[in-house]
C-alpha positions in Angstrom: -66.4 10.4 33.2 -64.0 7.6 32.4 -61.7 7.6 29.6 -64.0 10.0 27.3 -66.8 7.4 28.1 -69.9 9.0 29.9 -71.2 12.3 31.2 -69.1 15.4 31.6 -70.8 15.8 34.6 -73.6 14.3 36.8 -75.6 17.2 37.5 -79.2 16.6 36.0 -78.6 13.0 35.1 -80.4 11.4 38.5 -76.9 9.5 38.7 -73.3 10.0 40.4 -71.9 9.6 36.9 -69.9 6.4 37.7 -69.8 4.3 34.2 -69.8 0.6 35.0 -70.6 -2.6 32.9 -74.3 -3.6 31.8 -74.5 -6.7 33.0 -77.8 -7.2 31.6 -76.3 -7.4 28.1 -76.5 -10.8 26.7 -74.4 -11.1 23.3 -76.5 -11.9 20.3 -75.8 -15.5 18.7 -74.3 -16.2 15.3 -76.5 -16.0 12.6 -77.8 -19.5 11.6 -76.8 -20.7 14.5 -78.7 -24.1 15.4 -80.3 -24.5 11.3 -79.2 -27.7 9.6 -77.1 -25.5 7.3 -74.2 -23.1 7.7 -75.1 -19.5 7.1 -74.1 -18.1 3.7 -73.1 -14.0 3.8 -72.8 -11.9 1.0 -68.7 -12.4 1.1 -68.4 -16.0 0.4 -71.9 -16.9 -1.3 -70.3 -17.2 -4.5 -67.1 -19.1 -3.4 -68.7 -21.5 -1.4 -71.2 -24.2 -2.8 -74.4 -25.1 -0.3 -73.6 -28.3 1.8 -76.9 -29.7 3.6 -75.9 -30.8 7.1 -76.5 -34.6 7.4 -78.6 -36.0 10.8 -77.1 -37.9 13.5 -78.7 -41.4 12.9 -77.9 -42.4 16.6 -79.7 -38.9 17.8 -82.9 -40.1 15.5 -82.6 -43.5 16.5 -82.1 -42.6 20.0 -85.8 -40.3 19.5 -87.7 -42.9 17.9 -86.8 -45.6 20.5 -87.8 -42.9 23.1 -91.0 -42.3 21.8 -91.7 -46.1 21.3 -91.2 -46.3 25.4 -93.5 -43.0 25.6 -96.2 -45.3 24.0 -95.5 -48.7 25.9 -95.4 -46.3 29.6 -99.0 -44.5 28.6 -100.2 -48.1 27.8 -99.0 -49.7 31.2 -100.7 -46.3 32.9 -103.6 -47.3 31.2 -103.9 -50.6 32.2 -102.9 -49.7 35.7 -105.7 -47.6 35.9 -108.3 -50.0 34.3 -107.1 -52.5 37.3 -108.2 -50.1 39.5 -111.3 -49.6 38.2 -112.0 -52.8 37.8 -111.4 -53.9 41.7 -113.6 -50.3 42.6 -116.6 -51.7 41.1 -115.8 -55.6 41.1 -114.2 -57.9 39.3 -117.3 -59.6 37.9 -119.0 -56.1 36.9 -116.5 -54.4 34.3 -113.8 -57.2 33.7 -111.0 -59.1 35.2 -108.0 -57.8 37.0 -104.6 -58.2 35.1 -101.8 -59.4 36.8 -98.6 -57.7 37.0 -97.1 -60.4 34.7 -100.2 -60.1 32.0 -99.4 -56.0 31.9 -95.6 -56.7 31.2 -96.7 -59.3 28.6 -98.7 -56.7 26.9 -96.2 -53.8 27.6 -93.7 -55.9 25.4 -96.0 -57.0 22.8 -96.7 -53.8 22.2 -93.0 -52.7 22.3 -92.2 -55.2 20.0 -95.1 -54.4 17.4 -93.9 -50.5 17.8 -90.3 -51.6 17.1 -91.1 -53.8 14.1 -93.1 -50.8 12.5 -89.9 -48.5 13.2 -87.7 -50.4 11.2 -89.6 -51.3 8.3 -90.8 -47.7 8.2 -87.5 -46.0 9.1 -85.8 -48.2 6.4 -85.3 -45.2 3.6 -89.3 -45.1 2.6 -91.6 -42.4 4.2 -92.3 -44.5 7.3 -90.7 -42.5 10.2 -88.3 -40.6 7.7 -88.9 -37.8 5.9 -91.6 -35.2 6.3 -93.4 -36.5 9.4 -96.9 -35.8 9.4 -99.5 -36.0 12.4 -103.2 -37.0 11.7 -105.0 -35.5 9.4 -102.2 -35.6 6.7 -100.8 -31.9 7.9 -96.8 -31.6 8.2 -94.9 -31.8 11.8 -94.2 -28.6 13.0 -90.6 -29.0 14.6 -89.0 -27.5 17.3 -86.0 -25.5 17.3 -84.2 -27.7 19.1 -84.7 -30.5 16.9 -82.1 -29.7 14.4 -81.4 -33.2 13.3 -84.8 -33.8 12.1 -85.3 -30.6 10.5 -82.1 -32.0 8.5 -83.6 -34.9 8.0 -87.0 -33.8 6.8 -84.8 -30.9 4.5 -83.3 -34.1 2.7 -86.3 -35.9 2.2 -88.1 -32.8 0.8 -84.8 -31.9 -1.6 -85.1 -36.0 -2.6 -88.9 -35.9 -3.5 -88.3 -32.5 -5.6 -85.1 -33.7 -7.2 -87.0 -37.2 -8.3 -90.3 -34.7 -9.1 -88.1 -32.5 -11.3 -86.3 -35.6 -13.1 -82.8 -34.3 -11.8 -79.9 -37.0 -11.7 -78.7 -38.0 -8.5 -74.7 -37.9 -9.8 -75.4 -34.0 -10.7 -73.6 -31.6 -8.6 -74.9 -28.9 -7.0 -75.0 -25.8 -9.4 -73.6 -27.5 -12.2 -75.8 -26.1 -14.7 -78.4 -24.1 -12.9 -75.9 -21.2 -12.2 -74.3 -21.3 -15.4 -70.9 -20.9 -14.2 -70.0 -25.0 -13.1 -66.6 -26.0 -13.0 -64.6 -27.2 -15.9 -64.7 -30.9 -15.0 -68.9 -30.6 -14.8 -69.1 -29.1 -18.1 -66.8 -32.0 -19.8 -68.9 -34.6 -18.3 -72.2 -33.0 -19.5 -70.7 -32.2 -22.8 -69.2 -36.0 -23.1 -72.9 -37.7 -22.1 -74.7 -35.1 -25.3 -72.0 -36.7 -27.7 -72.7 -39.7 -26.4 -76.8 -39.4 -26.6 -76.2 -38.0 -30.1 -74.3 -41.1 -31.0 -77.3 -43.5 -29.4 -79.7 -41.2 -31.6 -77.8 -41.4 -35.0 -77.4 -44.9 -34.6 -81.0 -45.3 -34.1 -81.6 -43.3 -37.4 -79.4 -46.0 -38.9 -81.4 -49.0 -38.3 -84.4 -47.3 -39.7 
C-alpha cells in the first residue's frame, strides 16, 4: 500500500501489491471536439449565444482542386491503359496509340473544364458548396475530420431554412424566438412595427 492507495496486503490478490501508473489509460477528449460549433454546457447555455464556425475557404479550395487532380489522374491512367491494350491487339484493330503529348493535351482539357465547372458552381450557388450530394440525390456523408466541409454544409442548410421560413437576414440570433432579446433588438423591432403601421395608415388614407 502506498499513500493509502492499493491493497492493505497482497495476500490472495495474485500481485506483489506494488502500485504503478496505468500506461494504457487515454485521457478522453473534451465534449464537442472537432465539431463545427463550440459545445454549450448547461452552465453557460443562457449567457453564450450560438456562433456558427466559419469554414476555412483556402482549405475548401484546396480540397476541390485536389478532387480535380484526382479525376485528371484517373483519366491519364485510363488513356495509358487504353494505349497498352491497343498495342497488344494491334493498332489497326482497336484504335490508334496516343502519344504522350496527346495524352497531356486531353488531361489539360479535362482539368480546364473541371476548374471552370468548379468556379461556376462554387460562387455561392448550390454547385460544389452546400450540402453535397452523390449520384441519386442522397446527401453526402462527411467524415469526422471534414470539419470545414461540415461547417459549410451547415451554413447552407441554415440559409435554406431561413429562406423557407421567411426570416430576415439581419435578425439577430434569439432576438424574437427566445422572448428575452436584448433591449436594442426590441427597440429595432418596435421601430419597424411602427413604420409598417404608418405605411398601412397612409394606404388607408389613399383609398
